[in-house]
C-alpha positions as CSV (number, residue, x, y, z in Angstrom):
1,M,89.4,108.9,128.1
2,K,87.6,112.2,127.5
3,R,88.1,111.7,123.3
4,F,86.2,108.2,124.0
5,T,83.3,110.4,125.5
6,F,83.4,113.2,123.1
7,L,83.1,110.4,120.4
8,T,80.1,108.6,122.2
9,V,78.3,112.3,122.2
10,A,79.0,113.0,118.6
11,L,77.4,109.3,117.6
12,V,74.5,110.0,119.7
13,T,73.9,113.2,118.3
14,M,74.4,111.9,114.6
15,Y,71.7,109.3,115.6
16,S,69.1,112.1,116.8
17,L,69.6,113.7,113.5
18,Q,68.9,110.7,111.1
19,L,65.8,109.0,112.7
20,N,63.5,108.9,109.6
21,A,63.3,105.3,108.7
22,Q,62.0,102.4,110.3
23,I,63.8,99.2,109.7
24,T,63.5,95.9,111.4
25,L,66.7,93.6,111.7
26,D,66.6,89.7,111.8
27,L,70.3,88.4,112.8
28,K,71.9,85.1,113.7
29,V,74.9,84.4,115.1
30,F,76.8,82.2,117.8
31,L,79.5,82.3,120.2
32,E,82.2,80.0,120.6
33,G,82.4,80.1,124.3
34,P,78.8,78.8,125.1
35,F,78.4,76.8,121.7
36,N,77.6,73.1,122.7
37,G,77.8,71.6,119.0
38,T,74.2,72.6,117.6
39,T,73.2,75.4,120.2
40,M,74.7,77.6,123.0
41,N,74.4,76.9,126.6
42,T,72.3,79.1,129.0
43,D,74.5,78.6,131.9
44,L,75.0,82.3,132.9
45,N,70.9,82.5,132.4
46,A,70.0,79.6,134.5
47,Q,72.4,80.8,137.3
48,N,70.8,84.0,137.7
49,Q,74.1,85.9,136.5
50,I,73.1,87.9,133.8
51,P,72.9,91.4,134.9
52,L,69.4,93.1,134.5
53,D,71.0,96.2,133.2
54,Q,72.8,96.5,129.7
55,P,77.0,96.1,130.3
56,Y,77.8,98.3,127.0
57,N,78.2,101.2,129.3
58,V,81.9,101.0,129.7
59,E,84.8,100.8,127.6
60,P,85.6,100.6,124.7
61,W,81.9,100.5,123.8
62,N,80.7,103.5,125.9
63,Y,77.0,103.1,124.8
64,S,75.0,105.5,126.4
65,G,71.8,103.3,126.5
66,T,69.7,103.0,130.1
67,E,68.2,99.6,128.9
68,H,66.9,97.5,131.8
69,V,64.9,94.6,132.1
70,N,63.0,93.5,135.6
71,S,64.0,89.8,134.6
72,I,65.6,88.0,131.9
73,P,62.5,87.4,129.8
74,N,63.3,84.2,128.0
75,P,65.2,80.8,129.5
76,G,67.0,80.6,126.0
77,I,68.5,83.8,126.4
78,V,72.5,83.3,126.5
79,D,73.8,87.1,127.2
80,W,73.6,90.8,126.1
81,V,75.3,91.8,123.2
82,L,75.3,95.2,121.3
83,V,74.4,95.6,117.8
84,E,75.8,98.5,115.8
85,L,74.6,99.6,112.3
86,R,77.3,101.2,109.9
87,D,76.5,102.9,106.5
88,A,79.2,102.7,103.9
89,Q,79.8,102.5,100.3
90,N,81.7,99.2,100.9
91,V,82.7,97.2,103.8
92,E,86.3,98.2,103.8
93,N,85.1,101.9,104.6
94,A,82.7,100.9,107.2
95,F,84.7,102.7,109.9
96,P,83.2,103.5,113.3
97,S,82.6,106.8,112.2
98,T,80.2,105.2,109.7
99,A,77.7,104.2,112.4
100,I,74.4,105.6,112.5
101,A,73.0,103.6,115.5
102,R,73.4,101.1,118.3
103,Q,71.5,99.0,120.1
104,V,71.9,96.7,123.1
105,A,69.8,93.0,122.5
106,F,70.1,89.4,123.9
107,I,71.2,86.5,122.0
108,K,69.6,83.5,122.4
109,S,70.7,80.0,122.6
110,D,69.6,79.4,118.8
111,G,72.0,82.3,117.7
112,N,68.9,84.6,117.1
113,I,69.2,88.0,118.2
114,V,66.4,89.5,119.8
115,G,64.9,92.6,121.6
116,L,64.5,93.2,125.1
117,D,61.2,91.3,125.4
118,G,63.1,88.0,124.4
119,S,61.5,87.2,121.1
120,S,60.8,90.4,119.0
121,L,62.8,91.5,116.2
122,L,65.3,94.4,116.5
123,N,63.9,97.9,115.4
124,F,65.8,100.8,114.2
125,A,64.9,104.1,113.1
126,V,68.1,105.3,110.5
127,T,68.4,106.7,107.1
128,I,70.3,104.6,105.1
129,N,72.8,106.6,102.4
130,F,74.7,104.1,100.6
131,N,74.7,100.4,102.5
132,L,73.6,98.9,105.4
133,Y,76.3,96.7,107.5
134,A,75.5,95.1,110.9
135,T,78.4,94.9,113.3
136,I,77.8,92.4,116.6
137,H,79.9,93.3,119.6
138,H,80.1,91.0,122.6
139,R,82.1,91.3,126.1
140,N,84.8,88.6,125.8
141,H,84.4,87.7,122.1
142,I,86.0,89.3,119.1
143,C,83.4,91.5,117.2
144,I,82.7,90.9,113.5
145,I,80.9,92.8,110.6
146,S,78.9,91.7,108.3
147,A,81.1,91.3,104.6
148,N,77.8,92.0,102.6
149,P,75.2,94.6,103.0
150,L,72.0,93.8,104.7
151,I,69.3,93.3,102.1
152,D,65.6,95.1,102.6
153,N,62.9,92.2,102.4
154,T,60.0,94.5,102.6
155,G,61.2,96.3,105.7
156,V,63.1,93.6,107.2
157,Y,66.8,93.2,106.7
158,S,68.1,89.7,107.5
159,Y,71.7,88.2,107.9
160,D,73.0,84.9,109.3
161,F,76.5,85.5,110.3
162,S,76.7,81.6,111.1
163,S,76.1,80.0,107.8
164,G,79.5,80.6,106.1
165,Y,83.0,82.1,107.0
166,A,82.6,84.7,104.2
167,Q,79.8,86.2,106.1
168,A,81.9,88.0,108.1
169,L,84.6,90.6,106.9
170,G,87.9,88.6,107.0
171,G,86.5,85.3,106.6
172,A,87.9,82.4,108.5
173,S,90.2,85.0,110.3
174,A,87.1,86.7,111.7
175,Q,85.1,83.7,112.8
176,K,85.8,80.1,113.7
177,E,84.4,76.8,112.6
178,L,82.3,75.5,115.9
179,A,81.1,72.7,114.2
180,P,80.7,71.6,110.3
181,N,79.2,74.4,108.2
182,I,78.3,76.6,111.6
183,W,80.6,79.7,112.2
184,G,80.8,81.8,115.3
185,L,82.6,84.7,117.0
186,I,85.9,83.9,118.7
187,S,86.0,83.5,122.4
188,G,89.0,84.9,124.7
189,D,88.9,89.0,124.1
190,G,88.4,89.8,127.7
191,D,90.0,93.1,127.6
192,N,88.1,93.8,124.2
193,S,91.2,95.2,122.5
194,G,90.4,93.2,119.3
195,I,93.7,90.8,119.7
196,I,93.2,88.1,121.9
197,G,97.1,88.0,123.8
198,P,98.8,87.8,127.2
199,A,96.5,90.5,128.7
200,D,93.8,88.9,128.3
201,K,95.2,86.0,130.4
202,D,97.0,88.1,132.9
203,E,94.8,91.1,133.1
204,V,91.3,89.7,133.2
205,W,91.1,85.6,133.6
206,K,94.1,85.3,136.3
207,F,92.2,88.4,138.2
208,K,89.0,86.4,138.5
209,A,90.6,82.8,138.6
210,G,88.6,80.4,140.7
211,Q,85.7,83.0,141.1
212,S,82.3,82.4,139.9
213,G,80.1,85.2,138.6
214,Y,79.5,87.2,135.6
215,F,82.9,87.8,134.3
216,K,85.1,88.5,131.2
217,G,87.2,86.1,132.0
218,D,84.6,83.3,132.0
219,F,84.8,82.8,128.2
220,D,82.8,79.6,127.8
221,L,80.1,81.6,129.7
222,N,79.3,78.9,132.4
223,Q,80.0,81.4,135.3
224,H,82.9,79.6,136.2
225,V,86.5,81.4,135.4
226,N,88.8,78.3,135.5
227,N,91.3,76.5,133.8
228,L,89.0,75.4,131.1
229,D,88.7,79.0,130.0
230,K,92.1,79.7,129.9
231,N,93.5,76.6,128.2
232,D,90.4,75.7,125.6
233,L,89.4,79.0,124.4
234,W,92.2,81.9,125.4
235,N,94.9,79.6,124.5
236,A,93.2,78.2,121.3
237,N,92.7,81.5,120.3
238,I,95.6,83.2,121.2
239,S,96.8,86.0,118.5
240,K,93.8,86.1,116.9
241,T,92.7,89.7,115.5
242,S,89.3,91.5,114.8
243,Q,89.0,92.2,111.0
244,L,86.7,95.2,111.6
245,P,88.3,98.3,109.6
246,W,90.2,100.2,111.6
247,E,90.5,103.8,111.6
248,C,93.0,106.4,113.0
249,G,91.7,107.1,116.8
250,M,91.1,103.5,117.4
251,F,93.7,101.4,119.4
252,L,96.5,99.9,117.4
253,K,97.5,96.7,118.6
254,D,100.8,95.2,117.4
255,S,100.3,91.6,117.0
256,R,104.4,91.0,117.7
257,D,103.9,91.5,121.4
258,N,100.2,92.6,121.8
259,Q,101.0,95.9,123.1
260,S,98.3,98.6,122.4
261,Y,98.8,102.0,121.4
262,R,96.6,105.1,121.5
263,T,96.5,106.6,117.8
264,I,95.4,110.2,117.0
265,Q,94.2,112.0,114.1
266,I,96.1,115.2,113.2
267,G,95.7,116.6,110.0
268,T,96.1,114.7,107.5
269,Q,98.2,112.4,109.3
270,C,97.7,109.4,111.4
271,W,100.2,109.2,114.5
272,M,100.6,107.0,117.4
273,A,99.7,109.0,120.6
274,E,102.2,107.2,122.8
275,N,106.0,106.5,122.9
276,F,106.9,103.1,120.9
277,N,108.3,100.1,122.8
278,F,108.7,97.1,121.1
279,G,112.0,95.0,121.6
280,T,114.2,93.3,124.1
281,M,115.8,95.4,126.8
282,I,119.8,95.9,126.8
283,Q,122.0,97.8,128.9
284,T,122.7,101.3,128.0
285,S,126.4,100.4,127.7
286,Q,126.1,98.2,124.7
287,A,125.7,99.0,121.3
288,M,122.8,97.6,119.2
289,S,123.7,95.3,116.8
290,D,122.3,94.0,113.6
291,N,120.8,90.6,114.6
292,S,117.3,88.9,114.4
293,V,116.5,90.6,117.8
294,V,115.0,94.2,118.2
295,E,116.9,95.6,121.0
296,K,115.8,98.9,123.4
297,Y,116.9,101.0,126.1
298,C,114.8,101.5,128.9
299,Y,116.2,105.1,130.5
300,N,118.6,104.3,133.4
301,N,118.3,100.4,132.5
302,E,115.0,100.5,134.5
303,P,112.3,98.0,132.7
304,E,109.4,100.0,134.2
305,K,110.4,103.0,132.8
306,C,109.9,102.1,129.4
307,Q,106.1,100.9,130.1
308,I,105.7,104.7,130.8
309,Y,108.0,106.9,128.5
310,G,108.4,103.6,125.6
311,G,112.0,102.3,124.2
312,L,115.1,104.2,123.7
313,Y,116.8,103.3,120.2
314,Q,119.7,103.9,118.0
315,W,118.8,105.0,114.7
316,Q,120.4,102.1,112.8
317,E,118.2,100.1,114.9
318,I,114.8,101.5,114.3
319,M,115.6,101.4,110.4
320,Q,116.6,98.0,111.0
321,Y,120.2,98.6,109.1
322,T,118.5,100.4,105.8
323,E,118.7,103.7,104.9
324,Q,115.9,104.2,102.9
325,Q,113.5,107.1,104.1
326,G,110.1,106.0,105.2
327,T,111.0,102.3,105.8
328,Q,108.8,100.4,107.7
329,G,112.0,99.6,110.2
330,I,110.7,98.4,113.9
331,C,107.3,99.6,113.5
332,P,104.1,97.6,112.9
333,P,102.9,96.2,110.0
334,G,100.8,99.0,107.9
335,W,103.1,101.7,110.1
336,H,106.4,103.2,109.3
337,L,109.5,105.3,110.5
338,S,108.5,109.5,109.8
339,A,110.5,110.9,107.4
340,N,111.8,114.7,108.0
341,G,108.8,115.8,105.4
342,E,106.2,114.3,107.3
343,W,107.3,115.9,110.6
344,T,107.2,119.0,108.6
345,T,104.1,118.4,107.7
346,L,102.8,117.9,111.1
347,I,104.4,120.9,112.7
348,N,103.3,123.2,109.9
349,F,99.9,122.0,110.8
350,L,100.1,122.9,114.3
351,G,101.2,126.2,113.5
352,G,105.2,125.9,113.0
353,N,108.0,125.4,114.8
354,S,107.7,128.5,117.3
355,I,104.5,127.1,119.0
356,A,103.8,123.7,117.9
357,G,105.8,121.8,120.9
358,G,103.5,123.0,123.2
359,K,100.7,121.7,121.2
360,M,102.4,118.1,121.2
361,K,103.6,118.0,125.1
362,E,101.5,116.4,127.7
363,I,100.1,118.5,130.4
364,G,100.9,118.9,133.7
365,T,104.4,117.8,135.4
366,L,103.6,114.3,136.4
367,H,106.1,113.3,133.6
368,W,107.5,116.7,132.6
369,S,109.8,118.7,134.7
370,P,108.4,122.3,136.0
371,P,107.5,124.5,133.9
372,N,106.5,122.5,131.1
373,T,106.1,125.8,129.2
374,G,103.2,126.1,127.0
375,A,101.7,122.6,127.2
376,T,98.0,122.2,126.0
377,D,98.4,118.7,124.1
378,E,95.8,120.1,122.1
379,S,96.8,118.3,119.3
380,G,96.2,114.5,121.1
381,F,100.0,113.8,120.4
382,T,100.5,113.8,124.1
383,G,104.5,113.6,123.8
384,L,106.3,112.4,127.1
385,P,110.1,113.2,128.1
386,G,111.7,110.1,127.8
387,G,115.2,111.8,127.2
388,F,117.9,110.3,126.1
389,A,119.3,106.6,127.6
390,S,120.9,107.8,130.8
391,D,119.9,111.5,130.6
392,F,117.3,114.2,131.0
393,M,114.4,112.5,131.5
394,G,111.7,114.4,132.2
395,E,113.5,117.3,130.3
396,Y,113.4,116.4,126.8
397,A,111.1,114.0,124.6
398,S,113.5,113.3,121.6
399,F,112.1,111.3,118.5
400,W,113.7,110.1,115.6
401,C,112.8,110.2,112.0
402,S,114.2,108.3,108.9
403,T,115.7,111.0,107.2
404,Q,119.6,110.6,107.4
405,L,121.6,114.0,107.2
406,S,124.9,112.8,106.9
407,S,126.7,109.5,107.1
408,N,126.2,109.2,110.9
409,V,123.8,111.7,111.7
410,S,119.8,111.8,111.2
411,C,117.1,113.9,111.8
412,S,115.5,114.2,115.3
413,N,112.6,116.5,116.9
414,F,112.9,117.7,120.6
415,L,110.0,118.8,122.4
416,E,111.2,120.9,125.8
417,Y,110.2,121.2,129.3
418,D,111.2,125.0,129.1
419,K,109.9,125.6,125.6
420,I,106.7,126.2,123.6
421,G,108.3,125.4,120.4
422,V,109.9,122.3,118.3
423,T,113.7,121.9,118.1
424,R,114.9,120.3,114.9
425,L,118.3,119.2,114.5
426,G,120.5,116.2,113.7
427,Y,121.8,113.8,116.3
428,P,124.3,111.1,115.8
429,N,123.0,107.5,114.9
430,Y,124.6,106.0,118.1
431,Y,122.0,107.9,120.5
432,G,119.2,106.4,122.2
433,L,115.7,108.5,121.2
434,S,112.0,107.8,121.5
435,L,110.3,106.8,118.8
436,R,106.6,107.4,117.2
437,C,105.4,105.4,113.9
438,I,103.1,106.6,111.5
439,K,100.5,105.4,109.6
440,N,100.9,104.1,106.0
441,Q,99.2,106.4,103.7
442,A,98.6,105.9,99.6
443,P,100.5,108.1,97.1
444,F,98.0,111.2,96.1
445,Q,96.4,110.3,92.9
446,P,99.0,111.3,89.7
447,M,98.2,114.8,88.2
448,N,99.1,117.3,85.9
449,P,99.4,115.4,82.6
450,I,101.5,116.8,79.7
451,P,100.1,116.9,77.3
452,P,97.2,118.5,78.6
453,N,94.4,116.1,78.9
454,E,92.1,116.4,75.7
455,G,95.2,118.5,73.8
456,L,95.0,118.4,70.3
457,N,97.8,118.8,67.6
458,Q,100.5,117.1,69.8
459,S,103.3,115.5,68.2
460,I,104.0,112.0,66.7
461,N,107.2,112.2,69.0
462,T,105.4,113.4,72.1
463,I,106.9,112.3,75.8
464,I,104.0,111.9,78.2
465,S,105.0,113.5,81.9
466,W,103.0,113.4,85.2
467,S,103.2,114.7,88.4
468,C,102.6,112.5,91.8
469,Y,103.4,112.8,95.6
470,H,103.5,110.8,98.4
471,P,102.3,112.2,101.8
472,N,104.6,109.8,103.7
473,F,107.7,110.9,101.2
474,C,108.7,107.5,100.4
475,P,109.9,105.9,96.9
476,M,107.6,104.9,94.0
477,T,107.3,103.4,91.2
478,Y,104.7,103.9,88.2
479,D,102.7,101.6,85.9
480,I,102.0,103.7,82.7
481,Y,98.6,102.4,80.7
482,F,98.7,103.6,77.5
483,G,97.2,103.1,73.7
484,T,94.4,104.2,71.1
485,I,91.6,102.4,72.9
486,N,89.7,103.4,76.3
487,P,90.5,101.9,78.6
488,P,94.4,102.0,77.6
489,E,95.9,98.5,78.5
490,L,99.2,98.3,80.5
491,F,102.1,99.4,78.3
492,S,105.0,99.5,80.8
493,S,105.7,98.9,84.4
494,E,107.5,99.6,87.6
495,Q,109.0,102.9,86.0
496,N,110.9,105.3,88.5
497,D,110.5,108.7,86.3
498,T,107.6,110.4,86.1
499,T,108.2,110.9,82.1
500,Y,108.0,108.0,79.6
501,N,108.5,107.8,75.9
502,P,105.9,105.7,74.1
503,G,108.1,106.2,70.9
504,I,106.9,107.4,67.6
505,L,103.1,107.6,67.5
506,L,100.6,108.0,64.6
507,S,99.4,111.2,63.2
508,N,95.9,112.0,63.2
509,T,95.1,109.4,66.2
510,Q,93.4,109.7,69.7
511,Y,95.8,108.3,72.7
512,F,94.5,107.5,75.8
513,W,96.7,107.0,78.9
514,K,96.3,106.6,82.8
515,I,99.1,106.0,85.5
516,I,98.9,104.0,88.8
517,A,101.5,104.9,91.5
518,H,102.9,102.3,93.8
519,D,104.8,102.8,96.9
520,I,107.2,100.8,99.2
521,Y,104.2,99.9,101.5
522,G,102.2,98.2,98.9
523,N,99.7,100.9,98.4
524,N,98.6,102.2,95.0
525,S,96.7,105.1,93.6
526,E,95.2,105.1,90.1
527,G,94.7,108.2,88.1
528,P,92.2,109.1,85.8
529,V,92.4,108.3,81.9
530,W,93.3,111.0,79.9
531,S,93.7,111.9,76.3
532,F,95.7,113.5,73.5
533,T,95.4,113.9,69.7
534,T,98.1,113.9,67.1
535,Y,98.5,116.5,64.4
536,Q,95.8,115.9,62.3
537,N,96.7,115.4,58.6
538,W,100.4,116.9,59.3
539,T,101.4,117.8,55.8
540,C,105.1,119.3,54.5
541,G,105.4,122.9,55.3
542,Y,103.8,123.0,58.8
543,P,106.4,122.8,62.1
544,L,107.3,119.5,63.2
545,V,107.8,119.3,67.2
546,I,110.3,116.7,68.2
547,E,110.8,115.7,71.9
548,H,114.5,114.7,72.0
549,T,115.6,112.2,74.7
550,A,119.5,112.0,75.9
551,G,120.3,108.8,74.9
552,D,122.3,106.2,72.0
553,E,120.9,108.9,69.5
554,A,120.3,112.1,71.1
555,P,122.8,113.6,73.4
556,V,120.9,115.8,75.5
557,N,117.1,116.1,76.1
558,K,115.7,118.8,74.2
559,T,112.4,119.6,72.3
560,V,112.6,121.3,68.7
561,T,110.0,122.8,66.6
562,Y,111.7,121.8,62.9
563,G,110.7,124.3,59.8
564,T,109.6,122.2,57.1
565,V,109.4,122.5,53.0
566,E,108.7,120.9,50.0
567,T,111.0,121.6,47.4
568,N,112.7,119.6,44.1
569,L,115.8,120.4,44.5
570,S,116.9,117.0,44.9
571,G,115.2,116.2,41.4
572,S,112.0,115.2,42.9
573,N,109.7,116.9,45.3
574,K,110.6,116.1,49.1
575,C,110.1,117.3,52.4
576,W,112.9,118.8,54.0
577,I,113.9,120.0,57.4
578,T,115.1,123.9,57.4
579,Q,117.6,123.6,60.2
580,N,120.4,121.6,61.1
581,L,119.2,118.2,63.0
582,G,119.2,119.1,66.5
583,A,119.5,122.8,66.4
584,S,116.9,124.5,68.6
585,N,116.1,127.1,65.9
586,Q,116.6,128.0,62.0
587,A,120.1,129.8,61.6
588,T,119.5,133.6,61.3
589,S,122.6,134.3,59.0
590,V,125.1,132.1,56.8
591,T,127.5,132.5,59.4
592,D,125.7,131.9,62.5
593,G,128.1,129.9,65.0
594,T,125.6,129.9,67.9
595,E,125.4,126.3,69.6
596,S,121.4,126.5,69.4
597,S,121.7,127.1,65.4
598,R,124.6,124.6,64.6
599,G,122.5,121.8,66.0
600,W,124.5,118.2,66.5
601,Y,127.2,116.4,64.8
602,W,127.4,112.8,63.5
603,Q,130.0,110.4,62.3
604,F,129.4,108.4,59.2
605,N,127.3,105.6,60.0
606,R,127.1,106.4,63.4
607,K,123.5,106.7,65.0
608,Q,124.6,108.7,68.3
609,G,124.9,112.6,67.9
610,Y,127.5,114.9,69.5
611,K,126.4,118.3,71.0
612,H,129.7,120.7,71.2
613,D,129.2,124.0,73.3
614,G,132.7,125.5,71.7
615,T,134.5,123.8,74.6
616,I,133.1,120.3,75.6
617,V,131.6,117.5,73.4
618,T,128.7,115.5,74.6
619,P,128.8,112.9,75.1
620,S,132.5,112.0,75.4
621,W,134.4,111.7,71.8
622,T,135.9,108.0,71.7
623,I,135.7,107.0,68.2
624,T,138.8,108.5,65.9
625,S,139.0,106.1,63.1
626,I,136.4,104.6,61.1
627,I,137.2,101.7,58.6
628,E,134.2,99.8,57.0
629,N,132.7,98.9,53.8
630,Y,129.2,100.3,54.4
631,D,126.9,102.9,53.2
632,W,124.7,104.4,55.8
633,L,122.7,101.4,57.1
634,A,118.9,102.2,57.6
635,I,119.2,101.0,61.4
636,N,121.5,104.3,62.2
637,D,120.1,106.6,60.1
638,P,119.5,109.4,62.8
639,C,116.7,111.0,60.7
640,S,114.4,108.5,60.9
641,L,115.6,107.8,64.8
642,L,114.9,111.2,65.9
643,L,112.0,112.5,63.4
644,G,110.2,109.4,62.8
645,V,109.2,106.6,60.1
646,G,110.0,108.1,56.7
647,W,112.3,110.5,57.0
648,R,115.9,109.9,56.1
649,L,119.4,110.8,55.1
650,P,119.7,112.6,51.6
651,T,121.8,110.5,48.7
652,Y,125.0,111.5,47.3
653,S,123.0,111.9,43.9
654,E,120.2,114.2,46.0
655,W,123.1,116.5,47.1
656,S,124.7,116.7,43.7
657,N,121.3,117.6,42.4
658,V,120.7,120.2,45.0
659,L,124.0,121.9,44.0
660,N,123.5,121.9,40.4
661,N,119.5,122.8,40.6
662,G,120.2,125.6,42.9
663,G,122.5,127.2,40.8
664,W,124.7,128.4,44.1
665,G,127.6,130.2,44.0
666,G,128.6,130.0,47.7
667,A,127.2,129.6,51.0
668,Y,125.1,132.8,50.9
669,D,123.2,131.2,48.0
670,A,122.5,128.3,49.7
671,F,121.5,130.1,52.9
672,A,119.1,132.3,50.7
673,S,117.6,129.3,49.4
674,V,114.3,127.3,50.8
675,L,116.8,124.9,52.6
676,K,118.4,127.7,54.7
677,L,121.8,126.0,54.6
678,H,124.6,127.5,57.1
679,I,128.2,127.0,57.8
680,A,128.1,125.0,61.1
681,G,131.7,123.7,61.1
682,D,132.9,120.2,62.1
683,I,134.4,118.3,64.8
684,G,138.0,116.9,64.2
685,S,138.0,113.2,64.4
686,N,141.4,113.0,66.3
687,N,140.6,115.1,69.0
688,G,136.7,116.2,68.8
689,A,137.6,120.1,68.8
690,L,135.1,121.8,67.0
691,Y,136.7,123.5,63.6
692,D,135.5,125.9,60.9
693,V,132.6,127.3,62.3
694,G,131.4,130.3,60.2
695,N,134.4,129.2,57.4
696,Y,132.9,125.8,56.3
697,G,129.4,123.8,56.5
698,Y,129.6,120.0,55.9
699,Y,126.8,117.8,55.2
700,W,126.5,113.9,55.1
701,S,125.0,111.8,52.3
702,G,123.9,108.4,53.0
703,N,126.5,106.8,50.7
704,Q,130.2,106.2,51.2
705,S,133.1,107.2,49.1
706,N,135.5,104.5,50.1
707,T,136.1,102.4,53.5
708,V,137.3,105.1,54.9
709,N,135.6,108.2,53.4
710,G,131.9,109.2,53.3
711,G,130.4,111.1,50.6
712,T,129.5,114.7,51.7
713,M,128.0,118.1,50.1
714,S,130.1,121.3,51.5
715,I,129.8,124.6,51.5
716,H,132.1,127.8,51.6
717,A,131.9,131.3,51.3
718,Y,132.8,131.3,47.9
719,Y,131.9,127.9,46.5
720,N,130.2,124.7,47.0
721,S,131.2,121.3,46.2
722,M,130.6,117.6,46.5
723,G,133.6,115.4,47.9
724,A,134.7,112.8,51.0
725,F,136.1,113.2,53.9
726,F,137.0,110.6,57.0
727,K,134.0,108.7,58.3
728,A,135.0,109.5,61.8
729,D,135.1,113.6,61.5
730,G,131.8,115.2,62.9
731,F,129.4,116.7,60.6
732,S,125.9,118.3,60.3
733,V,122.9,116.3,59.0
734,R,119.8,117.6,57.1
735,C,116.5,115.5,56.7
736,L,114.4,114.6,54.1
737,K,111.2,112.7,53.6
738,D,109.8,111.3,50.3
């Protein structure tokens, strides 16, 4: 309870710092309980039941004002209400922590909220930095907040909640239509938890049933607590829920069974501050099963133990028989089963394994066995020692996490009665352990773009990549927005990887892109718009940077900077690459047999390249014979597929011209030329083995010789020649561009 007191003090302090501007509020709202079709009954007033002191100085409001009247000032007064003003950029973020002022007031039968004199409008002294929203609290109706900012009209801020369902955040879920086009607060929230459930009947209404007075169980505000309150209001509204923006530190109400849990913000995480207790109790001798019922153990088969220490669960049951880390499992909507990494975040924030346990344990020995070493509960986690299903209550608080360590073992975290640290280990999935759920968070914003933002001279074969992390350690997918306009349009969706190949790009063009990350909880995070510009006016002679991606053409991922040269050796000016396709670098000598200089090998009229390290060929060599009556088809040309539009294989006649115009006497002359040709060997068609490295170099042309052989240019130490070889052999490729 001390945390609530501190929050109140903090708010009062904040108000005192912001009393700078005077504003007037003109508010109208109806309450369902006393509504009679057009106005509200004033039975409590008529029977002198309305207290002269404001009633909101208790939980959950903890209003510190001392407002008092000598008498109820107006026969039209229905009851006290509490008005709270929140200052936020939008209503979705108008959390309790954004409150800038609170004031008690009277509500009249016509719905108008007035000051303590019974007639004047409310005045507040505040500073408004963003937008002003009004929250209306009543002692047994669900509170509401204005869906829209209050608008200043010469110093008066007016707002009529009753004029339509859209006037309150949450719409028809937040208010109830009391008469045609008249909306009001929903009655029946006797425990002021924000959810109308069994506790409102059993712990509020039932406690005063049959009595008359100023009671929370009097849902229709006529001074009598009777079956009309229960049947006409509570029963009609059961499961209705407050639509106010929720933030950590407030109670969490599980709508499935209406149980409430304290919550606590620890660092960047929001945890339950009580052990979870949902499900139907079964005997500890029974195994939990995959059915439509969430099952739990209560220590030693005593149901009352669950009310104190929470339920105990087998791992498969909390996961609901999936293995996905971070899944919701049996947690309430908006919450999930903590992953091992989230426990690491928590423990590190509290100082590490050696001391964090003391900061997480409830103090004292009411529930813990002595000595409860080092317990301070300074984190607010308030760990309770629920033990296992039938052992060690009072000695161990043992919590599952959703990370599976092996087929039958999952991670758990232990707090112990005689230790100050946290013990982290794997436990068999059939053990019954406690559970704490953690609030869902959105992914962090995508970052670390490659190419760097506003990068220049990028390759037309650029592959984009980025980083993105999730505080809940759960899987993510990505939508990619990409194009030449800003903002970019959706280009690809539901990608699993943090890299993407947009295809061959235009030169001298600026591209814009952004990433939106999505998680398994329905949250998303949008990154900024990044940009890069491709090579400006690329011309032959400049390096050509290509990012190859493993697939149907490239055998492995590799970024290659190809040298280029313009020459007329083929009979007219063409742009050639000066290293073999797939080679990481230009050969250092004519006999350079290193894999990085040899490059990749191709079979005739096949687009798939092969990498050979001298022992292993990648991908597997499966084609040992090719018999077909085709030249190399354009759709299979590895030059255009890997280097871009305009690049192609040399024709047979172009290679022939190269030999004739070069006047080479052998491979040494070929290497000394501007093309830097060298003898990289070949892959044998029959077995995929590497042959002739340092002895022969074979280069495919784009023309076949016959159905079995493809046209080639080959070089040897002492001669060069045009010829034909089996199409299924693996030869080197050089590319040219017109």
